[in-house]
C-alpha positions, 0 to 999 in steps of 0.5 A: 326529357319528358315532363313526367319523367323529369318531375319523377327525378325531381321527386327523387331529390335530384338537382339536375334532372336533365337527360341522361341522369348519370349514376356512377361509381365502382362495381364494388367498395374496396376501401374507404380511400378508394371510395372517397377518391372516386367520389371526389372525382365524380363530384367534380363532374357534377355527378349526383348519384353515387353507386358501389356494391357492398354485397356482391352475389357471385356465381361461385364461393370463395370469390370477392363477395363484397366487403359487407356492411363496413362499406356502408360507413364509407358510403355515408362519408360520401354522402357527408363530404361530397353531398352525393346521393348514395345507392347500393344493391340489396338482395335480401331483407337484411340488406334492406334494413342495413342500407335504410339504417345507414341512410342509403338514398336509393336502392337497386335490386340486381338481376339475380334477385329479380328473377326470384318472386319470393326474394322480391316479395320479401324485399317489398314487404320490408319496404312497406311504409318507407319513402325511397326510390327503388331501381329494379334490374331486368332478370338474368333470363329474358322474361319481360313478365318477371321484370314487370312482376318485380316492379309491380311487387315493389309498387304494391308495397307502397313505393312510388319512386321506381325505375327500371335498369336494363343490364342485358340478358345471360345467354349461351350464344356467342356475342361481343357482349357480356350480357346480350342487350335484346333491346326489344325487351325493355322496349316492351316493358316501356310499352307496358309501363310508360310511367317508369324511367328506364336506365341503361347499364352499359357496363354489364351489357358490354363486359368491356369498357371500349363498348360502353360508349356505343351502347350508352348512345344506342340507349339515348337513341332509344330515349332512355332516361339515365345511365348507370356506368361502373367507374373506378379510380384504377379500373385495371386493378379492380377487385371485381369486373375490372374489364367493364370499369372506366376511370372518371376521366374515361367517364367524362370523355364518354359522357361528352361524346354522347349526342342527345336527341329530341324526343319530339319535334314541333317543326310542321314541315318535319311532322308532315314529312314523318306522317307521309313516311309513316303512311307508307309504312302502314301501307307496306304492313297491310301488304305484309299481312295479306302475303302472310295470310296467303302463305299460311293458306299454303301451309294448311294445304301442306298440313292436309297433305301430311295428315292424309299420308300420315307424315309428321308436321315438323320436317327438320331438314326442310326447316333448315333449308328454309332457314339457310335460304332466307338468311342468305336472301335477307343478306341481299336485301340488307337484312341481318341474319338475327332479324331474318332468323327471328322473323322466319322462326316465328313464321314457321312456328305459326305454320306448325301451330296451324298444321298441328291443329289440323292434325288434331281434327 
């Protein structure tokens, strides 16, 4: 782990700041017995941070919405009996006050709250003068500005121990994931805010326990700092999100299988080879820009013909034809359909922008 990130986690009061920092525990606290049983098994694995949902924001009423404040007493017992740091989700000012009163060590803000700047600001105002780590999950919709804005609001309250949690994004598209990862968005957030530790929540991304290890590994390959994995002593009987929870023994197996890679290398030969390869990448990028420039020149000429003959800029059938053709061509060059679609959609949009500008002259 980078020194900066290590020092951040040390400031959070953690003893083991090796990457990845692991946060584990049930989706929901269900009973005192359940909470303590899981805590005991996690303590045996040297897990330091125990998570449990006390208040659960549900899509529809009459679903299990958490046990409420009584669950805070169970978390306090986890802290007292096993010495684990405890964390829970807060969605409003009342939750913040009750969690702080109960001695919760770390707060996290859920995706449904992050999407609402008014709610975030109210939580931020309630945290003024408090010294506590706060984790901010990405909003349910794929909007980096909302995510960054939520973090900035919390920081504006004087909170200097802040982390981001990537839990994936809601989508109508069919996917094997419960929430599509869209890895490019947390990568962009990290580019904008490199000092913020990034934690992956593979449970909510996956929605299935059999995908958790692969998602966790990918996040570590992308240099994430930690993992938040929902862990239950009887996952199949969990009162919420049963399919995405693992048992403590399954958690242990997942963590033991993960491969940790170095962030950087000091090997001169390796660094030399990397520089050569990166030089090739830079050269190819220049060629790409030249080709795109020539393509746009042709798009402008087509726009001139459309204007002269009073033809609409957008030609849906032609666009669908291009898309189908490029997807097939991409497969022949070992490029995924998703990548080709995103790339040519962006190119097509730039062509439309240039032609629309031409039409307005």
